PDBQT receptor file of N, H, CA, C and O in Angstrom, charges set to zero:
ATOM      1  N   MET A   1     -10.297  17.185  11.292  1.00  0.00    +0.000 N 
ATOM      2  CA  MET A   1     -11.208  18.302  11.283  1.00  0.00    +0.000 C 
ATOM      3  C   MET A   1     -11.101  19.114  12.568  1.00  0.00    +0.000 C 
ATOM      4  O   MET A   1     -11.395  20.309  12.590  1.00  0.00    +0.000 OA
ATOM      5  N   TYR A   2     -10.680  18.452  13.629  1.00  0.00    +0.000 N 
ATOM      6  H   TYR A   2     -10.441  17.481  13.611  1.00  0.00    +0.000 HD
ATOM      7  CA  TYR A   2     -10.509  19.124  14.906  1.00  0.00    +0.000 C 
ATOM      8  C   TYR A   2      -9.518  20.282  14.791  1.00  0.00    +0.000 C 
ATOM      9  O   TYR A   2      -9.690  21.314  15.440  1.00  0.00    +0.000 OA
ATOM     10  N   PHE A   3      -8.494  20.114  13.978  1.00  0.00    +0.000 N 
ATOM     11  H   PHE A   3      -8.355  19.276  13.451  1.00  0.00    +0.000 HD
ATOM     12  CA  PHE A   3      -7.465  21.130  13.818  1.00  0.00    +0.000 C 
ATOM     13  C   PHE A   3      -7.713  22.036  12.617  1.00  0.00    +0.000 C 
ATOM     14  O   PHE A   3      -6.833  22.805  12.231  1.00  0.00    +0.000 OA
ATOM     15  N   ALA A   4      -8.903  21.952  12.024  1.00  0.00    +0.000 N 
ATOM     16  H   ALA A   4      -9.618  21.327  12.338  1.00  0.00    +0.000 HD
ATOM     17  CA  ALA A   4      -9.297  22.774  10.869  1.00  0.00    +0.000 C 
ATOM     18  C   ALA A   4      -8.467  22.448   9.626  1.00  0.00    +0.000 C 
ATOM     19  O   ALA A   4      -8.228  23.315   8.785  1.00  0.00    +0.000 OA
ATOM     20  N   PHE A   5      -8.029  21.187   9.518  1.00  0.00    +0.000 N 
ATOM     21  H   PHE A   5      -8.223  20.483  10.201  1.00  0.00    +0.000 HD
ATOM     22  CA  PHE A   5      -7.343  20.736   8.318  1.00  0.00    +0.000 C 
ATOM     23  C   PHE A   5      -8.388  20.295   7.302  1.00  0.00    +0.000 C 
ATOM     24  O   PHE A   5      -9.496  19.909   7.674  1.00  0.00    +0.000 OA
ATOM     25  N   THR A   6      -8.043  20.349   6.043  1.00  0.00    +0.000 N 
ATOM     26  H   THR A   6      -7.143  20.663   5.741  1.00  0.00    +0.000 HD
ATOM     27  CA  THR A   6      -8.947  19.909   4.989  1.00  0.00    +0.000 C 
ATOM     28  C   THR A   6      -8.736  18.430   4.726  1.00  0.00    +0.000 C 
ATOM     29  O   THR A   6      -7.603  17.971   4.583  1.00  0.00    +0.000 OA
ATOM     30  N   THR A   7      -9.823  17.692   4.664  1.00  0.00    +0.000 N 
ATOM     31  H   THR A   7     -10.743  18.065   4.780  1.00  0.00    +0.000 HD
ATOM     32  CA  THR A   7      -9.773  16.269   4.351  1.00  0.00    +0.000 C 
ATOM     33  C   THR A   7     -10.244  16.069   2.921  1.00  0.00    +0.000 C 
ATOM     34  O   THR A   7     -11.308  16.553   2.534  1.00  0.00    +0.000 OA
ATOM     35  N   ILE A   8      -9.450  15.357   2.144  1.00  0.00    +0.000 N 
ATOM     36  H   ILE A   8      -8.586  14.964   2.458  1.00  0.00    +0.000 HD
ATOM     37  CA  ILE A   8      -9.776  15.136   0.738  1.00  0.00    +0.000 C 
ATOM     38  C   ILE A   8      -9.729  13.636   0.471  1.00  0.00    +0.000 C 
ATOM     39  O   ILE A   8      -8.774  12.957   0.848  1.00  0.00    +0.000 OA
ATOM     40  N   GLY A   9     -10.763  13.132  -0.178  1.00  0.00    +0.000 N 
ATOM     41  H   GLY A   9     -11.539  13.683  -0.485  1.00  0.00    +0.000 HD
ATOM     42  CA  GLY A   9     -10.792  11.718  -0.531  1.00  0.00    +0.000 C 
ATOM     43  C   GLY A   9     -10.463  11.531  -2.000  1.00  0.00    +0.000 C 
ATOM     44  O   GLY A   9     -11.007  12.226  -2.858  1.00  0.00    +0.000 OA
ATOM     45  N   PHE A  10      -9.575  10.593  -2.289  1.00  0.00    +0.000 N 
ATOM     46  H   PHE A  10      -9.133  10.028  -1.592  1.00  0.00    +0.000 HD
ATOM     47  CA  PHE A  10      -9.264  10.228  -3.665  1.00  0.00    +0.000 C 
ATOM     48  C   PHE A  10      -9.796   8.824  -3.901  1.00  0.00    +0.000 C 
ATOM     49  O   PHE A  10      -9.749   7.975  -3.012  1.00  0.00    +0.000 OA
ATOM     50  N   PHE A  11     -10.300   8.588  -5.098  1.00  0.00    +0.000 N 
ATOM     51  H   PHE A  11     -10.338   9.278  -5.821  1.00  0.00    +0.000 HD
ATOM     52  CA  PHE A  11     -10.928   7.319  -5.419  1.00  0.00    +0.000 C 
ATOM     53  C   PHE A  11     -10.208   6.649  -6.577  1.00  0.00    +0.000 C 
ATOM     54  O   PHE A  11      -9.567   7.318  -7.388  1.00  0.00    +0.000 OA
ATOM     55  N   ASP A  12     -10.314   5.330  -6.655  1.00  0.00    +0.000 N 
ATOM     56  H   ASP A  12     -10.835   4.787  -5.997  1.00  0.00    +0.000 HD
ATOM     57  CA  ASP A  12      -9.672   4.572  -7.730  1.00  0.00    +0.000 C 
ATOM     58  C   ASP A  12     -10.125   5.026  -9.106  1.00  0.00    +0.000 C 
ATOM     59  O   ASP A  12      -9.372   4.918 -10.074  1.00  0.00    +0.000 OA
ATOM     60  N   SER A  13     -11.345   5.529  -9.203  1.00  0.00    +0.000 N 
ATOM     61  H   SER A  13     -11.957   5.616  -8.417  1.00  0.00    +0.000 HD
ATOM     62  CA  SER A  13     -11.889   5.946 -10.501  1.00  0.00    +0.000 C 
ATOM     63  C   SER A  13     -11.295   7.268 -10.991  1.00  0.00    +0.000 C 
ATOM     64  O   SER A  13     -11.480   7.636 -12.151  1.00  0.00    +0.000 OA
ATOM     65  N   MET A  14     -10.587   7.980 -10.120  1.00  0.00    +0.000 N 
ATOM     66  H   MET A  14     -10.436   7.681  -9.178  1.00  0.00    +0.000 HD
ATOM     67  CA  MET A  14      -9.981   9.255 -10.501  1.00  0.00    +0.000 C 
ATOM     68  C   MET A  14      -8.632   9.009 -11.165  1.00  0.00    +0.000 C 
ATOM     69  O   MET A  14      -7.817   8.240 -10.656  1.00  0.00    +0.000 OA
ATOM     70  N   GLY A  15      -8.398   9.649 -12.282  1.00  0.00    +0.000 N 
ATOM     71  H   GLY A  15      -9.060  10.274 -12.696  1.00  0.00    +0.000 HD
ATOM     72  CA  GLY A  15      -7.124   9.534 -12.975  1.00  0.00    +0.000 C 
ATOM     73  C   GLY A  15      -6.089  10.482 -12.393  1.00  0.00    +0.000 C 
ATOM     74  O   GLY A  15      -6.420  11.341 -11.576  1.00  0.00    +0.000 OA
ATOM     75  N   PRO A  16      -4.829  10.330 -12.812  1.00  0.00    +0.000 N 
ATOM     76  CA  PRO A  16      -3.765  11.198 -12.300  1.00  0.00    +0.000 C 
ATOM     77  C   PRO A  16      -4.021  12.684 -12.560  1.00  0.00    +0.000 C 
ATOM     78  O   PRO A  16      -3.630  13.527 -11.752  1.00  0.00    +0.000 OA
ATOM     79  N   GLU A  17      -4.668  13.012 -13.673  1.00  0.00    +0.000 N 
ATOM     80  H   GLU A  17      -4.986  12.328 -14.329  1.00  0.00    +0.000 HD
ATOM     81  CA  GLU A  17      -4.949  14.418 -13.981  1.00  0.00    +0.000 C 
ATOM     82  C   GLU A  17      -5.907  15.025 -12.959  1.00  0.00    +0.000 C 
ATOM     83  O   GLU A  17      -5.716  16.154 -12.508  1.00  0.00    +0.000 OA
ATOM     84  N   SER A  18      -6.942  14.259 -12.600  1.00  0.00    +0.000 N 
ATOM     85  H   SER A  18      -7.096  13.341 -12.966  1.00  0.00    +0.000 HD
ATOM     86  CA  SER A  18      -7.919  14.735 -11.624  1.00  0.00    +0.000 C 
ATOM     87  C   SER A  18      -7.296  14.885 -10.243  1.00  0.00    +0.000 C 
ATOM     88  O   SER A  18      -7.519  15.880  -9.553  1.00  0.00    +0.000 OA
ATOM     89  N   VAL A  19      -6.511  13.885  -9.848  1.00  0.00    +0.000 N 
ATOM     90  H   VAL A  19      -6.330  13.077 -10.408  1.00  0.00    +0.000 HD
ATOM     91  CA  VAL A  19      -5.856  13.925  -8.539  1.00  0.00    +0.000 C 
ATOM     92  C   VAL A  19      -4.872  15.094  -8.496  1.00  0.00    +0.000 C 
ATOM     93  O   VAL A  19      -4.815  15.816  -7.501  1.00  0.00    +0.000 OA
ATOM     94  N   ASP A  20      -4.103  15.283  -9.559  1.00  0.00    +0.000 N 
ATOM     95  H   ASP A  20      -4.150  14.696 -10.367  1.00  0.00    +0.000 HD
ATOM     96  CA  ASP A  20      -3.149  16.389  -9.619  1.00  0.00    +0.000 C 
ATOM     97  C   ASP A  20      -3.861  17.732  -9.525  1.00  0.00    +0.000 C 
ATOM     98  O   ASP A  20      -3.390  18.633  -8.831  1.00  0.00    +0.000 OA
ATOM     99  N   PHE A  21      -4.981  17.877 -10.208  1.00  0.00    +0.000 N 
ATOM    100  H   PHE A  21      -5.364  17.146 -10.771  1.00  0.00    +0.000 HD
ATOM    101  CA  PHE A  21      -5.750  19.125 -10.163  1.00  0.00    +0.000 C 
ATOM    102  C   PHE A  21      -6.192  19.425  -8.733  1.00  0.00    +0.000 C 
ATOM    103  O   PHE A  21      -6.056  20.555  -8.265  1.00  0.00    +0.000 OA
ATOM    104  N   ILE A  22      -6.714  18.426  -8.045  1.00  0.00    +0.000 N 
ATOM    105  H   ILE A  22      -6.824  17.507  -8.425  1.00  0.00    +0.000 HD
ATOM    106  CA  ILE A  22      -7.176  18.623  -6.665  1.00  0.00    +0.000 C 
ATOM    107  C   ILE A  22      -6.009  18.951  -5.746  1.00  0.00    +0.000 C 
ATOM    108  O   ILE A  22      -6.119  19.831  -4.891  1.00  0.00    +0.000 OA
ATOM    109  N   MET A  23      -4.895  18.251  -5.915  1.00  0.00    +0.000 N 
ATOM    110  H   MET A  23      -4.806  17.537  -6.608  1.00  0.00    +0.000 HD
ATOM    111  CA  MET A  23      -3.719  18.523  -5.081  1.00  0.00    +0.000 C 
ATOM    112  C   MET A  23      -3.247  19.961  -5.263  1.00  0.00    +0.000 C 
ATOM    113  O   MET A  23      -2.914  20.633  -4.287  1.00  0.00    +0.000 OA
ATOM    114  N   ASN A  24      -3.217  20.431  -6.497  1.00  0.00    +0.000 N 
ATOM    115  H   ASN A  24      -3.488  19.885  -7.289  1.00  0.00    +0.000 HD
ATOM    116  CA  ASN A  24      -2.766  21.799  -6.759  1.00  0.00    +0.000 C 
ATOM    117  C   ASN A  24      -3.757  22.833  -6.240  1.00  0.00    +0.000 C 
ATOM    118  O   ASN A  24      -3.345  23.852  -5.685  1.00  0.00    +0.000 OA
ATOM    119  N   GLN A  25      -5.046  22.593  -6.408  1.00  0.00    +0.000 N 
ATOM    120  H   GLN A  25      -5.380  21.766  -6.859  1.00  0.00    +0.000 HD
ATOM    121  CA  GLN A  25      -6.058  23.537  -5.953  1.00  0.00    +0.000 C 
ATOM    122  C   GLN A  25      -6.062  23.689  -4.437  1.00  0.00    +0.000 C 
ATOM    123  O   GLN A  25      -6.297  24.779  -3.916  1.00  0.00    +0.000 OA
ATOM    124  N   THR A  26      -5.802  22.594  -3.733  1.00  0.00    +0.000 N 
ATOM    125  H   THR A  26      -5.611  21.708  -4.156  1.00  0.00    +0.000 HD
ATOM    126  CA  THR A  26      -5.827  22.615  -2.270  1.00  0.00    +0.000 C 
ATOM    127  C   THR A  26      -4.444  22.837  -1.656  1.00  0.00    +0.000 C 
ATOM    128  O   THR A  26      -4.309  22.949  -0.437  1.00  0.00    +0.000 OA
ATOM    129  N   GLU A  27      -3.415  22.901  -2.514  1.00  0.00    +0.000 N 
ATOM    130  H   GLU A  27      -3.525  22.810  -3.504  1.00  0.00    +0.000 HD
ATOM    131  CA  GLU A  27      -2.027  23.038  -2.058  1.00  0.00    +0.000 C 
ATOM    132  C   GLU A  27      -1.671  21.945  -1.054  1.00  0.00    +0.000 C 
ATOM    133  O   GLU A  27      -1.042  22.196  -0.026  1.00  0.00    +0.000 OA
ATOM    134  N   LEU A  28      -2.089  20.737  -1.382  1.00  0.00    +0.000 N 
ATOM    135  H   LEU A  28      -2.600  20.533  -2.217  1.00  0.00    +0.000 HD
ATOM    136  CA  LEU A  28      -1.908  19.579  -0.524  1.00  0.00    +0.000 C 
ATOM    137  C   LEU A  28      -0.424  19.286  -0.331  1.00  0.00    +0.000 C 
ATOM    138  O   LEU A  28       0.303  19.087  -1.304  1.00  0.00    +0.000 OA
ATOM    139  N   ALA A  29       0.024  19.261   0.915  1.00  0.00    +0.000 N 
ATOM    140  H   ALA A  29      -0.566  19.423   1.705  1.00  0.00    +0.000 HD
ATOM    141  CA  ALA A  29       1.435  19.027   1.209  1.00  0.00    +0.000 C 
ATOM    142  C   ALA A  29       1.679  17.655   1.826  1.00  0.00    +0.000 C 
ATOM    143  O   ALA A  29       2.777  17.111   1.708  1.00  0.00    +0.000 OA
ATOM    144  N   CYS A  30       0.676  17.094   2.478  1.00  0.00    +0.000 N 
ATOM    145  H   CYS A  30      -0.216  17.536   2.574  1.00  0.00    +0.000 HD
ATOM    146  CA  CYS A  30       0.841  15.838   3.196  1.00  0.00    +0.000 C 
ATOM    147  C   CYS A  30      -0.257  14.863   2.785  1.00  0.00    +0.000 C 
ATOM    148  O   CYS A  30      -1.438  15.211   2.783  1.00  0.00    +0.000 OA
ATOM    149  N   VAL A  31       0.142  13.633   2.437  1.00  0.00    +0.000 N 
ATOM    150  H   VAL A  31       1.101  13.350   2.439  1.00  0.00    +0.000 HD
ATOM    151  CA  VAL A  31      -0.811  12.613   2.017  1.00  0.00    +0.000 C 
ATOM    152  C   VAL A  31      -0.699  11.427   2.967  1.00  0.00    +0.000 C 
ATOM    153  O   VAL A  31       0.379  10.855   3.134  1.00  0.00    +0.000 OA
ATOM    154  N   PHE A  32      -1.812  11.062   3.584  1.00  0.00    +0.000 N 
ATOM    155  H   PHE A  32      -2.688  11.527   3.449  1.00  0.00    +0.000 HD
ATOM    156  CA  PHE A  32      -1.915   9.855   4.383  1.00  0.00    +0.000 C 
ATOM    157  C   PHE A  32      -2.547   8.803   3.487  1.00  0.00    +0.000 C 
ATOM    158  O   PHE A  32      -3.637   9.016   2.954  1.00  0.00    +0.000 OA
ATOM    159  N   THR A  33      -1.881   7.679   3.316  1.00  0.00    +0.000 N 
ATOM    160  H   THR A  33      -0.996   7.506   3.748  1.00  0.00    +0.000 HD
ATOM    161  CA  THR A  33      -2.361   6.702   2.345  1.00  0.00    +0.000 C 
ATOM    162  C   THR A  33      -1.986   5.283   2.756  1.00  0.00    +0.000 C 
ATOM    163  O   THR A  33      -1.227   5.067   3.701  1.00  0.00    +0.000 OA
ATOM    164  N   GLU A  34      -2.533   4.332   2.027  1.00  0.00    +0.000 N 
ATOM    165  H   GLU A  34      -3.150   4.507   1.259  1.00  0.00    +0.000 HD
ATOM    166  CA  GLU A  34      -2.141   2.941   2.216  1.00  0.00    +0.000 C 
ATOM    167  C   GLU A  34      -1.045   2.592   1.218  1.00  0.00    +0.000 C 
ATOM    168  O   GLU A  34      -0.808   3.330   0.262  1.00  0.00    +0.000 OA
ATOM    169  N   GLN A  35      -0.385   1.472   1.445  1.00  0.00    +0.000 N 
ATOM    170  H   GLN A  35      -0.578   0.873   2.222  1.00  0.00    +0.000 HD
ATOM    171  CA  GLN A  35       0.774   1.080   0.648  1.00  0.00    +0.000 C 
ATOM    172  C   GLN A  35       0.506   1.075  -0.852  1.00  0.00    +0.000 C 
ATOM    173  O   GLN A  35       1.378   1.468  -1.627  1.00  0.00    +0.000 OA
ATOM    174  N   SER A  36      -0.664   0.646  -1.274  1.00  0.00    +0.000 N 
ATOM    175  H   SER A  36      -1.372   0.327  -0.644  1.00  0.00    +0.000 HD
ATOM    176  CA  SER A  36      -0.928   0.503  -2.710  1.00  0.00    +0.000 C 
ATOM    177  C   SER A  36      -0.882   1.823  -3.473  1.00  0.00    +0.000 C 
ATOM    178  O   SER A  36      -0.714   1.814  -4.693  1.00  0.00    +0.000 OA
ATOM    179  N   TYR A  37      -1.026   2.944  -2.797  1.00  0.00    +0.000 N 
ATOM    180  H   TYR A  37      -1.163   2.951  -1.806  1.00  0.00    +0.000 HD
ATOM    181  CA  TYR A  37      -1.014   4.237  -3.473  1.00  0.00    +0.000 C 
ATOM    182  C   TYR A  37       0.344   4.947  -3.421  1.00  0.00    +0.000 C 
ATOM    183  O   TYR A  37       0.552   5.943  -4.114  1.00  0.00    +0.000 OA
ATOM    184  N   ILE A  38       1.252   4.442  -2.609  1.00  0.00    +0.000 N 
ATOM    185  H   ILE A  38       1.083   3.633  -2.045  1.00  0.00    +0.000 HD
ATOM    186  CA  ILE A  38       2.579   5.067  -2.506  1.00  0.00    +0.000 C 
ATOM    187  C   ILE A  38       3.256   5.117  -3.871  1.00  0.00    +0.000 C 
ATOM    188  O   ILE A  38       3.756   6.167  -4.276  1.00  0.00    +0.000 OA
ATOM    189  N   SER A  39       3.279   3.993  -4.584  1.00  0.00    +0.000 N 
ATOM    190  H   SER A  39       2.873   3.140  -4.255  1.00  0.00    +0.000 HD
ATOM    191  CA  SER A  39       3.954   3.959  -5.883  1.00  0.00    +0.000 C 
ATOM    192  C   SER A  39       3.255   4.863  -6.899  1.00  0.00    +0.000 C 
ATOM    193  O   SER A  39       3.916   5.442  -7.761  1.00  0.00    +0.000 OA
ATOM    194  N   LYS A  40       1.940   4.989  -6.811  1.00  0.00    +0.000 N 
ATOM    195  H   LYS A  40       1.404   4.518  -6.111  1.00  0.00    +0.000 HD
ATOM    196  CA  LYS A  40       1.207   5.868  -7.726  1.00  0.00    +0.000 C 
ATOM    197  C   LYS A  40       1.586   7.330  -7.504  1.00  0.00    +0.000 C 
ATOM    198  O   LYS A  40       1.770   8.080  -8.462  1.00  0.00    +0.000 OA
ATOM    199  N   ILE A  41       1.701   7.726  -6.254  1.00  0.00    +0.000 N 
ATOM    200  H   ILE A  41       1.552   7.116  -5.476  1.00  0.00    +0.000 HD
ATOM    201  CA  ILE A  41       2.065   9.114  -5.948  1.00  0.00    +0.000 C 
ATOM    202  C   ILE A  41       3.520   9.373  -6.312  1.00  0.00    +0.000 C 
ATOM    203  O   ILE A  41       3.851  10.452  -6.803  1.00  0.00    +0.000 OA
ATOM    204  N   ILE A  42       4.387   8.401  -6.078  1.00  0.00    +0.000 N 
ATOM    205  H   ILE A  42       4.118   7.524  -5.679  1.00  0.00    +0.000 HD
ATOM    206  CA  ILE A  42       5.797   8.547  -6.473  1.00  0.00    +0.000 C 
ATOM    207  C   ILE A  42       5.895   8.711  -7.990  1.00  0.00    +0.000 C 
ATOM    208  O   ILE A  42       6.663   9.539  -8.479  1.00  0.00    +0.000 OA
ATOM    209  N   GLN A  43       5.113   7.917  -8.733  1.00  0.00    +0.000 N 
ATOM    210  H   GLN A  43       4.490   7.244  -8.335  1.00  0.00    +0.000 HD
ATOM    211  CA  GLN A  43       5.120   8.045 -10.191  1.00  0.00    +0.000 C 
ATOM    212  C   GLN A  43       4.596   9.414 -10.614  1.00  0.00    +0.000 C 
ATOM    213  O   GLN A  43       5.114  10.004 -11.563  1.00  0.00    +0.000 OA
ATOM    214  N   MET A  44       3.592   9.921  -9.936  1.00  0.00    +0.000 N 
ATOM    215  H   MET A  44       3.171   9.442  -9.166  1.00  0.00    +0.000 HD
ATOM    216  CA  MET A  44       3.084  11.260 -10.249  1.00  0.00    +0.000 C 
ATOM    217  C   MET A  44       4.182  12.305 -10.056  1.00  0.00    +0.000 C 
ATOM    218  O   MET A  44       4.324  13.214 -10.875  1.00  0.00    +0.000 OA
ATOM    219  N   LYS A  45       4.962  12.180  -8.972  1.00  0.00    +0.000 N 
ATOM    220  H   LYS A  45       4.847  11.441  -8.308  1.00  0.00    +0.000 HD
ATOM    221  CA  LYS A  45       6.068  13.114  -8.727  1.00  0.00    +0.000 C 
ATOM    222  C   LYS A  45       7.108  13.024  -9.856  1.00  0.00    +0.000 C 
ATOM    223  O   LYS A  45       7.628  14.046 -10.305  1.00  0.00    +0.000 OA
ATOM    224  N   LYS A  46       7.407  11.808 -10.306  1.00  0.00    +0.000 N 
ATOM    225  H   LYS A  46       6.985  10.978  -9.941  1.00  0.00    +0.000 HD
ATOM    226  CA  LYS A  46       8.361  11.629 -11.405  1.00  0.00    +0.000 C 
ATOM    227  C   LYS A  46       7.849  12.247 -12.696  1.00  0.00    +0.000 C 
ATOM    228  O   LYS A  46       8.634  12.715 -13.522  1.00  0.00    +0.000 OA
ATOM    229  N   ASP A  47       6.515  12.247 -12.872  1.00  0.00    +0.000 N 
ATOM    230  H   ASP A  47       5.878  11.867 -12.202  1.00  0.00    +0.000 HD
ATOM    231  CA  ASP A  47       5.890  12.820 -14.059  1.00  0.00    +0.000 C 
ATOM    232  C   ASP A  47       5.623  14.322 -13.915  1.00  0.00    +0.000 C 
ATOM    233  O   ASP A  47       4.861  14.898 -14.691  1.00  0.00    +0.000 OA
ATOM    234  N   LYS A  48       6.248  14.945 -12.927  1.00  0.00    +0.000 N 
ATOM    235  H   LYS A  48       6.867  14.477 -12.296  1.00  0.00    +0.000 HD
ATOM    236  CA  LYS A  48       6.116  16.391 -12.674  1.00  0.00    +0.000 C 
ATOM    237  C   LYS A  48       4.693  16.778 -12.274  1.00  0.00    +0.000 C 
ATOM    238  O   LYS A  48       4.234  17.876 -12.588  1.00  0.00    +0.000 OA
ATOM    239  N   ARG A  49       4.004  15.883 -11.585  1.00  0.00    +0.000 N 
ATOM    240  H   ARG A  49       4.378  14.991 -11.330  1.00  0.00    +0.000 HD
ATOM    241  CA  ARG A  49       2.691  16.162 -11.024  1.00  0.00    +0.000 C 
ATOM    242  C   ARG A  49       2.817  16.150  -9.511  1.00  0.00    +0.000 C 
ATOM    243  O   ARG A  49       3.886  15.860  -8.973  1.00  0.00    +0.000 OA
ATOM    244  N   ALA A  50       1.732  16.462  -8.828  1.00  0.00    +0.000 N 
ATOM    245  H   ALA A  50       0.863  16.697  -9.264  1.00  0.00    +0.000 HD
ATOM    246  CA  ALA A  50       1.715  16.469  -7.361  1.00  0.00    +0.000 C 
ATOM    247  C   ALA A  50       2.839  17.353  -6.814  1.00  0.00    +0.000 C 
ATOM    248  O   ALA A  50       3.539  16.986  -5.870  1.00  0.00    +0.000 OA
ATOM    249  N   ALA A  51       2.989  18.512  -7.426  1.00  0.00    +0.000 N 
ATOM    250  H   ALA A  51       2.421  18.810  -8.192  1.00  0.00    +0.000 HD
ATOM    251  CA  ALA A  51       4.105  19.407  -7.096  1.00  0.00    +0.000 C 
ATOM    252  C   ALA A  51       4.085  19.886  -5.648  1.00  0.00    +0.000 C 
ATOM    253  O   ALA A  51       5.142  20.157  -5.078  1.00  0.00    +0.000 OA
ATOM    254  N   THR A  52       2.914  19.994  -5.049  1.00  0.00    +0.000 N 
ATOM    255  H   THR A  52       2.056  19.773  -5.512  1.00  0.00    +0.000 HD
ATOM    256  CA  THR A  52       2.828  20.538  -3.694  1.00  0.00    +0.000 C 
ATOM    257  C   THR A  52       3.059  19.483  -2.620  1.00  0.00    +0.000 C 
ATOM    258  O   THR A  52       3.271  19.829  -1.458  1.00  0.00    +0.000 OA
ATOM    259  N   VAL A  53       3.023  18.203  -2.984  1.00  0.00    +0.000 N 
ATOM    260  H   VAL A  53       2.851  17.922  -3.928  1.00  0.00    +0.000 HD
ATOM    261  CA  VAL A  53       3.171  17.117  -2.008  1.00  0.00    +0.000 C 
ATOM    262  C   VAL A  53       4.613  17.019  -1.543  1.00  0.00    +0.000 C 
ATOM    263  O   VAL A  53       5.539  16.912  -2.347  1.00  0.00    +0.000 OA
ATOM    264  N   LYS A  54       4.785  17.058  -0.219  1.00  0.00    +0.000 N 
ATOM    265  H   LYS A  54       4.033  17.145   0.434  1.00  0.00    +0.000 HD
ATOM    266  CA  LYS A  54       6.120  16.971   0.374  1.00  0.00    +0.000 C 
ATOM    267  C   LYS A  54       6.265  15.755   1.278  1.00  0.00    +0.000 C 
ATOM    268  O   LYS A  54       7.373  15.263   1.491  1.00  0.00    +0.000 OA
ATOM    269  N   PHE A  55       5.138  15.267   1.812  1.00  0.00    +0.000 N 
ATOM    270  H   PHE A  55       4.238  15.667   1.639  1.00  0.00    +0.000 HD
ATOM    271  CA  PHE A  55       5.181  14.169   2.777  1.00  0.00    +0.000 C 
ATOM    272  C   PHE A  55       4.186  13.083   2.390  1.00  0.00    +0.000 C 
ATOM    273  O   PHE A  55       3.038  13.370   2.048  1.00  0.00    +0.000 OA
ATOM    274  N   LEU A  56       4.640  11.829   2.447  1.00  0.00    +0.000 N 
ATOM    275  H   LEU A  56       5.572  11.596   2.724  1.00  0.00    +0.000 HD
ATOM    276  CA  LEU A  56       3.773  10.666   2.270  1.00  0.00    +0.000 C 
ATOM    277  C   LEU A  56       3.804   9.885   3.573  1.00  0.00    +0.000 C 
ATOM    278  O   LEU A  56       4.871   9.490   4.043  1.00  0.00    +0.000 OA
ATOM    279  N   ILE A  57       2.651   9.668   4.147  1.00  0.00    +0.000 N 
ATOM    280  H   ILE A  57       1.784   9.989   3.766  1.00  0.00    +0.000 HD
ATOM    281  CA  ILE A  57       2.556   8.912   5.387  1.00  0.00    +0.000 C 
ATOM    282  C   ILE A  57       1.711   7.689   5.109  1.00  0.00    +0.000 C 
ATOM    283  O   ILE A  57       0.548   7.798   4.721  1.00  0.00    +0.000 OA
ATOM    284  N   SER A  58       2.309   6.511   5.311  1.00  0.00    +0.000 N 
ATOM    285  H   SER A  58       3.254   6.423   5.626  1.00  0.00    +0.000 HD
ATOM    286  CA  SER A  58       1.651   5.258   4.985  1.00  0.00    +0.000 C 
ATOM    287  C   SER A  58       1.034   4.638   6.232  1.00  0.00    +0.000 C 
ATOM    288  O   SER A  58       1.641   4.623   7.303  1.00  0.00    +0.000 OA
ATOM    289  N   PHE A  59      -0.192   4.125   6.071  1.00  0.00    +0.000 N 
ATOM    290  H   PHE A  59      -0.685   4.137   5.201  1.00  0.00    +0.000 HD
ATOM    291  CA  PHE A  59      -0.852   3.391   7.146  1.00  0.00    +0.000 C 
ATOM    292  C   PHE A  59      -0.273   1.977   7.269  1.00  0.00    +0.000 C 
ATOM    293  O   PHE A  59      -0.443   1.316   8.294  1.00  0.00    +0.000 OA
ATOM    294  N   ASP A  60       0.402   1.530   6.230  1.00  0.00    +0.000 N 
ATOM    295  H   ASP A  60       0.540   2.067   5.398  1.00  0.00    +0.000 HD
ATOM    296  CA  ASP A  60       0.951   0.178   6.156  1.00  0.00    +0.000 C 
ATOM    297  C   ASP A  60       2.477   0.242   6.138  1.00  0.00    +0.000 C 
ATOM    298  O   ASP A  60       3.051   1.305   5.904  1.00  0.00    +0.000 OA
ATOM    299  N   PRO A  61       3.138  -0.895   6.385  1.00  0.00    +0.000 N 
ATOM    300  CA  PRO A  61       4.591  -0.925   6.217  1.00  0.00    +0.000 C 
ATOM    301  C   PRO A  61       4.964  -0.571   4.763  1.00  0.00    +0.000 C 
ATOM    302  O   PRO A  61       4.279  -0.972   3.822  1.00  0.00    +0.000 OA
ATOM    303  N   VAL A  62       6.031   0.165   4.607  1.00  0.00    +0.000 N 
ATOM    304  H   VAL A  62       6.587   0.490   5.372  1.00  0.00    +0.000 HD
ATOM    305  CA  VAL A  62       6.471   0.585   3.273  1.00  0.00    +0.000 C 
ATOM    306  C   VAL A  62       7.481  -0.410   2.734  1.00  0.00    +0.000 C 
ATOM    307  O   VAL A  62       8.393  -0.834   3.445  1.00  0.00    +0.000 OA
ATOM    308  N   LYS A  63       7.311  -0.781   1.466  1.00  0.00    +0.000 N 
ATOM    309  H   LYS A  63       6.570  -0.437   0.889  1.00  0.00    +0.000 HD
ATOM    310  CA  LYS A  63       8.250  -1.699   0.823  1.00  0.00    +0.000 C 
ATOM    311  C   LYS A  63       9.589  -1.004   0.637  1.00  0.00    +0.000 C 
ATOM    312  O   LYS A  63       9.617   0.189   0.335  1.00  0.00    +0.000 OA
ATOM    313  N   PRO A  64      10.695  -1.710   0.807  1.00  0.00    +0.000 N 
ATOM    314  CA  PRO A  64      12.007  -1.098   0.610  1.00  0.00    +0.000 C 
ATOM    315  C   PRO A  64      12.183  -0.466  -0.768  1.00  0.00    +0.000 C 
ATOM    316  O   PRO A  64      12.895   0.530  -0.902  1.00  0.00    +0.000 OA
ATOM    317  N   ALA A  65      11.551  -1.026  -1.783  1.00  0.00    +0.000 N 
ATOM    318  H   ALA A  65      10.973  -1.834  -1.674  1.00  0.00    +0.000 HD
ATOM    319  CA  ALA A  65      11.668  -0.470  -3.138  1.00  0.00    +0.000 C 
ATOM    320  C   ALA A  65      11.056   0.930  -3.240  1.00  0.00    +0.000 C 
ATOM    321  O   ALA A  65      11.493   1.743  -4.054  1.00  0.00    +0.000 OA
ATOM    322  N   ASP A  66      10.056   1.203  -2.421  1.00  0.00    +0.000 N 
ATOM    323  H   ASP A  66       9.701   0.542  -1.760  1.00  0.00    +0.000 HD
ATOM    324  CA  ASP A  66       9.416   2.518  -2.435  1.00  0.00    +0.000 C 
ATOM    325  C   ASP A  66      10.168   3.510  -1.570  1.00  0.00    +0.000 C 
ATOM    326  O   ASP A  66       9.766   4.669  -1.468  1.00  0.00    +0.000 OA
TER     327      ASP A  66
């Protein structure tokens, strides 16, 4: 918030359609996340969703498969 960036929270109860809608509305380019969500976002990209996302930054070590 110090740099006037928008902070958006995603919750487990939100489906891919809801998350994709928010990402597109906010033109979200960078996602800071934990390891468990990396594969979900990668799958969204494969499904032609999360079009604006360019960077994934993990708080945890990333699995080689991801």
